C-alpha positions in Angstrom: -31.2 -85.1 -0.6 -31.4 -84.8 3.2 -33.4 -87.0 5.7 -34.6 -85.3 8.9 -33.6 -86.7 12.3 -36.5 -86.4 14.7 -37.0 -87.0 18.4 -38.4 -90.5 18.7 -41.3 -91.6 20.9 -40.0 -91.6 24.5 -42.6 -93.5 26.3 -46.0 -93.1 27.8 -46.8 -89.5 29.0 -43.2 -88.3 28.1 -43.5 -85.4 25.6 -40.1 -83.8 25.8 -36.5 -84.4 26.7 -33.1 -82.6 26.9 -30.5 -83.0 24.3 -27.6 -84.5 26.3 -24.8 -84.5 23.7 -24.1 -84.9 20.0 -22.3 -88.2 19.3 -21.8 -87.2 15.6 -20.6 -83.8 14.3 -21.5 -82.2 10.9 -19.6 -84.0 8.2 -19.1 -87.2 10.1 -20.1 -90.4 8.1 -22.9 -92.3 9.8 -24.4 -95.7 9.3 -28.1 -96.5 9.5 -29.3 -96.9 13.0 -26.0 -95.6 14.4 -26.4 -93.5 17.5 -25.9 -89.8 16.7 -27.2 -88.0 19.8 -28.3 -88.8 23.4 -31.4 -87.5 25.0 -32.1 -87.2 28.7 -35.6 -87.8 30.0 -37.0 -87.7 33.5 -36.0 -91.3 34.0 -33.2 -92.4 31.7 -30.9 -91.4 28.8 -31.9 -92.7 25.3 -30.0 -92.5 22.1 -31.2 -91.2 18.8 -30.3 -93.5 15.8 -29.5 -92.2 12.3 -32.6 -92.9 10.1 -30.4 -93.6 7.1 -26.7 -94.0 6.2 -24.9 -90.9 4.9 -23.2 -87.8 6.2 -24.2 -85.9 9.4 -25.8 -82.6 8.5 -26.2 -79.5 10.5 -27.4 -79.6 14.1 -30.6 -77.7 14.6 -30.4 -77.7 18.4 -27.6 -77.5 20.9 -26.7 -79.7 23.9 -28.8 -78.7 26.8 -31.8 -77.6 24.7 -35.3 -79.0 25.4 -36.8 -80.8 22.5 -40.3 -82.2 22.0 -41.2 -85.6 20.6 -41.3 -85.5 16.8 -39.2 -82.3 16.6 -36.5 -82.1 13.9 -33.1 -81.9 15.5 -30.7 -82.6 12.6 -30.5 -84.1 9.1 -28.5 -86.8 7.4 -27.2 -86.0 3.9 -26.6 -88.4 1.1 -23.0 -89.5 0.5 -20.1 -91.2 2.3 -18.8 -88.2 4.1 -15.5 -88.0 2.2 -16.0 -84.4 1.0 -17.9 -83.0 4.0 -15.0 -82.6 6.3 -12.1 -80.3 5.9 -9.1 -81.8 4.0 -6.5 -83.2 6.3 -3.4 -81.2 7.0 -0.3 -82.5 5.2 1.8 -85.0 7.1 4.5 -83.2 9.2 8.2 -83.7 8.4 9.9 -86.3 10.6 11.6 -83.7 12.7 8.3 -82.0 13.3 6.5 -85.2 14.0 9.1 -86.1 16.7 8.3 -82.8 18.5 4.5 -83.0 18.2 2.5 -83.7 21.4 -0.4 -86.2 21.5 -3.9 -84.9 21.6 -4.5 -82.7 24.6 -6.8 -83.7 27.4 -8.8 -80.6 26.6 -9.7 -82.0 23.2 -10.9 -85.2 24.8 -12.8 -83.4 27.5 -14.7 -81.4 25.0 -16.4 -84.7 23.9 -17.4 -85.8 27.4 -20.9 -85.6 28.8 -21.5 -83.0 31.6 -21.6 -85.6 34.4 -18.3 -87.1 33.2 -16.7 -83.7 32.9 -17.6 -82.9 36.5 -16.1 -86.2 37.6 -12.9 -85.4 35.7 -12.7 -82.1 37.5 -13.5 -83.5 40.9 -10.9 -86.3 40.7 -8.2 -84.4 38.8 -7.6 -87.1 36.2 -6.5 -86.8 32.5 -9.4 -88.0 30.3 -7.1 -88.7 27.4 -5.5 -91.5 29.5 -8.8 -93.3 30.2 -10.1 -96.3 28.2 -13.8 -95.8 27.9 -16.2 -98.8 28.6 -19.4 -97.1 27.6 -21.1 -97.5 24.3 -18.8 -96.9 21.3 -15.9 -96.6 23.7 -17.2 -93.5 25.4 -15.9 -92.6 28.9 -18.3 -93.1 31.7 -18.4 -91.7 35.2 -17.3 -95.1 36.6 -14.3 -95.1 34.2 -13.2 -91.8 35.7 -13.7 -93.0 39.3 -11.7 -96.2 38.5 -8.9 -94.1 37.0 -8.8 -91.9 40.0 -8.6 -94.9 42.3 -5.7 -96.3 40.3 -4.0 -93.0 39.9 -1.7 -93.4 42.9 -0.9 -97.0 42.1 1.1 -96.5 38.9 4.0 -94.0 38.5 3.1 -91.0 36.5 4.7 -90.8 33.0 7.6 -88.4 32.7 6.2 -85.3 30.9 8.0 -83.9 27.8 9.8 -80.7 28.6 7.8 -77.7 27.8 7.7 -74.1 28.7 5.4 -73.3 31.6 2.3 -71.5 30.4 1.8 -68.0 31.6 -1.0 -67.7 34.2 -4.3 -66.3 32.9 -4.6 -62.6 33.9 -8.1 -63.1 35.2 -7.4 -66.2 37.3 -6.6 -65.6 41.0 -3.2 -66.8 42.3 -4.6 -69.8 44.1 -6.3 -71.1 40.9 -9.8 -70.9 42.4 -12.3 -71.5 39.6 -16.0 -72.0 39.3 -18.1 -73.8 36.7 -21.8 -73.6 36.1 -23.3 -76.7 34.7 -27.0 -77.0 34.0 -28.7 -79.8 36.0 -29.6 -82.7 33.8 -33.3 -83.5 33.4 -32.8 -86.7 35.5 -31.2 -84.8 38.3 -34.0 -82.1 38.2 -36.6 -84.9 38.5 -34.7 -86.6 41.3 -34.5 -83.3 43.2 -38.2 -82.6 42.7 -39.4 -86.1 43.7 -37.2 -86.2 46.8 -38.4 -82.8 48.0 -42.0 -83.8 47.3 -41.5 -87.0 49.4 -40.2 -84.8 52.3 -43.1 -82.4 52.0 -45.8 -85.0 51.6 -44.9 -88.1 53.7 -44.4 -88.3 57.4 -40.9 -89.7 57.1 -39.3 -91.7 59.9 -36.3 -94.1 59.9 -35.8 -97.1 62.1 -32.5 -98.9 62.4 -31.3 -102.4 63.2 -28.1 -104.3 62.6 -27.5 -107.7 61.1 -24.8 -110.3 61.6 -23.6 -111.2 58.1 -21.6 -114.3 59.1 -24.1 -117.0 57.8 -24.7 -115.3 54.5 -20.9 -114.6 53.9 -20.1 -118.3 54.7 -22.8 -119.5 52.3 -21.6 -117.2 49.6 -18.0 -118.2 50.1 -18.9 -121.9 50.0 -21.2 -121.9 47.0 -20.2 -118.8 44.9 -18.1 -120.8 42.4 -20.8 -123.5 41.9 -23.4 -120.8 41.7 -21.6 -118.9 39.0 -20.9 -122.0 37.0 -24.5 -123.1 37.0 -26.3 -119.8 36.7 -23.7 -117.7 34.8 -23.9 -114.9 37.4 -22.0 -114.0 40.6 -23.7 -114.7 43.9 -24.0 -111.4 45.7 -25.7 -110.2 48.8 -28.6 -108.5 47.1 -30.3 -111.8 46.2 -30.4 -112.8 49.8 -31.8 -109.4 50.9 -34.3 -109.3 48.1 -35.7 -112.7 49.1 -35.7 -111.7 52.8 -37.5 -108.5 52.0 -40.2 -110.3 49.9 -40.9 -112.7 52.8 -41.1 -109.8 55.3 -43.5 -107.9 52.9 -45.9 -110.8 53.0 -45.9 -110.7 56.8 -46.2 -106.9 57.0 -48.3 -105.9 54.0 -48.5 -102.2 55.0 -44.8 -101.8 54.1 -45.6 -102.9 50.6 -48.7 -100.6 50.3 -49.2 -97.0 49.2 -51.6 -94.2 49.9 -53.9 -93.0 47.1 -56.0 -90.1 48.3 -58.0 -91.4 51.2 -57.4 -95.0 50.3 -54.7 -97.5 51.0 -53.7 -99.7 48.1 -52.2 -103.1 49.1 -50.3 -105.3 46.6 -50.2 -109.1 46.7 -47.0 -109.0 44.7 -43.5 -107.5 45.3 -42.0 -105.4 42.6 -38.7 -104.4 44.1 -36.9 -101.3 42.9 -33.1 -101.5 43.1 -30.9 -98.5 42.9 -28.0 -99.0 40.5 -25.3 -96.6 39.4 -25.3 -95.1 35.9 -23.1 -92.4 34.3 -25.8 -89.7 34.7 -26.6 -90.7 38.4 -28.5 -93.4 40.2 -31.3 -95.0 38.4 -33.9 -97.3 39.9 -35.1 -100.2 37.7 -37.7 -102.6 39.0 -37.5 -106.4 39.5 -41.0 -107.4 38.6 -42.6 -110.1 40.8 -39.4 -110.6 42.8 -41.4 -112.7 45.3 -41.8 -115.4 42.6 -38.1 -115.4 41.7 -35.2 -117.5 42.9 -32.0 -116.0 44.2 -30.3 -116.8 40.9 -33.1 -115.1 38.9 -32.8 -112.0 41.1 -29.0 -111.8 40.8 -29.2 -112.3 37.1 -31.8 -109.5 36.8 -29.8 -107.1 38.9 -26.6 -107.9 37.0 -28.3 -107.2 33.7 -29.7 -103.9 35.1 -26.2 -102.8 36.2 -24.6 -103.5 32.8 -27.3 -101.8 30.8 -27.3 -98.8 33.2 -23.7 -98.1 32.4 -24.3 -98.3 28.7 -27.5 -96.3 28.8 -29.6 -99.2 27.5 -32.2 -99.4 30.2 -35.7 -98.9 28.9 -38.1 -96.4 30.5 -40.7 -99.0 31.2 -38.2 -100.8 33.3 -38.1 -97.8 35.7 -41.8 -97.6 36.2 -43.8 -99.0 39.1 -42.2 -100.7 42.1 -43.8 -101.3 45.4 -40.7 -101.2 47.6 -37.1 -100.0 47.2 -33.7 -101.4 48.3 -30.8 -99.0 48.2 -27.3 -100.3 48.9 -25.1 -97.4 49.9 -22.6 -99.9 51.3 -20.9 -100.3 47.9 -19.8 -96.7 48.2 -18.6 -97.1 51.8 -21.6 -95.7 53.7 -21.8 -96.8 57.4 -25.3 -95.4 58.1 -27.9 -93.3 56.4 -31.6 -92.3 56.4 -32.8 -93.0 52.8 -35.8 -91.2 51.4 -38.8 -93.1 50.0 -39.5 -93.2 46.3 -43.1 -92.0 45.9 -45.7 -93.4 45.7 -44.0 -96.1 47.6 -44.2 -96.0 51.4 -40.9 -97.5 52.4 -37.2 -98.0 51.4 -34.6 -100.3 52.9 -31.1 -98.9 53.1 -28.1 -101.3 53.2 -24.6 -100.3 54.3 -21.1 -101.4 54.5 -20.1 -104.6 56.3 -17.4 -104.1 59.0 -16.0 -106.3 61.8 -17.4 -105.1 65.1 -17.3 -106.5 68.7 -20.7 -108.0 69.7 -21.9 -110.1 72.6 -23.0 -113.6 71.6 -24.0 -116.1 74.4 -22.4 -113.8 77.0 -19.1 -113.6 75.2 -17.6 -110.7 73.2 -16.8 -111.9 69.7 -15.9 -110.2 66.4 -18.5 -110.5 63.7 -19.1 -108.9 60.3 -22.0 -106.5 61.0 -24.1 -104.3 58.8 -26.5 -101.5 59.8 -29.9 -101.6 58.1 -32.2 -98.5 57.9 -35.9 -98.6 57.0 -37.4 -95.2 56.1 -41.1 -95.2 55.9 -44.2 -93.1 55.7 -45.6 -92.9 59.2 -49.0 -92.0 57.9 -49.4 -95.6 56.8 -46.8 -97.7 58.6 -46.7 -97.7 62.4 -43.4 -98.1 64.4 -44.4 -101.6 65.5 -44.8 -102.7 61.8 -41.5 -101.1 60.8 -39.6 -102.8 63.6 -41.3 -106.1 62.9 -40.3 -105.9 59.3 -36.7 -105.1 60.1 -36.5 -108.0 62.5 -37.9 -110.4 59.9 -35.2 -109.3 57.4 -32.6 -109.6 60.1 -33.7 -113.1 61.1 -33.7 -114.3 57.5 -30.2 -113.0 56.8 -28.7 -114.3 60.0 -30.3 -117.8 59.4 -30.7 -118.2 55.6 -32.4 -121.5 56.0 -35.5 -119.5 56.8 -35.4 -118.4 53.1 -35.9 -122.0 52.0 -38.7 -122.9 54.3 -40.5 -119.5 54.2 -40.2 -118.9 58.0 
């Protein structure tokens, strides 16, 4: 007897998804509620659990296919899976075993998601040498990037002697190859929304810089006590989120949105924060961040980051948001012009911290400086309001005491 595997309900107004990858192949034993496939929606990846324990049946759709909610995509057969797979090959003789090579990187690469495969190709790393940190030990994009960063640090193992393979007849001498990979549903949605923002909003970006000395000193002084008490590291985002919430109260237009011919103002601050996930950047929302402490904000962001890497973020956690903070500095960005996340009207871009000479009290000194960029919809936010907002954030970061007395 077989039990159908159907596409689960994906959330309000979401009727279809793209099958990202199969996590179980026909004949594999599966446990009840064990993930057997991943689906990509407009906002996040979700996993399809096995409805019952048994043996994975035939796949009815392929990776990359579009599937609707409720559609049957596979089946789970009764049994333990012992007879469904091909019988294992007899063990090789000792002499043969000594000559056999380990599983090739190509075998491992075949099981990777498209985004991870692209990262493997870009960085030139062997996926068979990477220890996955994703769910069920799967390799994530971050694992590939970490392996690439460490590739030069450790000596490469001595390869076993083998005959050089003959070059493919169709490959050019320089090894110039091309690969076509279908855009994920998430990447298609990001592309569409960013283009709509450019076509609809009157985008403008205003810059300022901020001296990070006071915040860095406070972080260095209290980070150990903070982590011991709250169970989370003290980062910079907590300071910036609090500073942003204070500035949004003073300049409400930056926290507003346009709806037809009306302006909608919010008396709360739901802050969207861009975090890295294997399939790209996702933007979960810190609800009522203006009512949170720095510790609560840091704990929420840390939880978002962990669950983004494992694909466990819920779709409702991505909805809404009145203002966005994007930190390109973690990737080394010096300056950028971020694009707003409609229907929001503004986004604050943070960048890397670097020592620069600045003039303080008539003297040239070296200070850790960061560029901030506020991109905003000029239809709603005037230049004066944008500059005032940035200055308010700058003042709060350069003198964190302001965060305590709401000044």
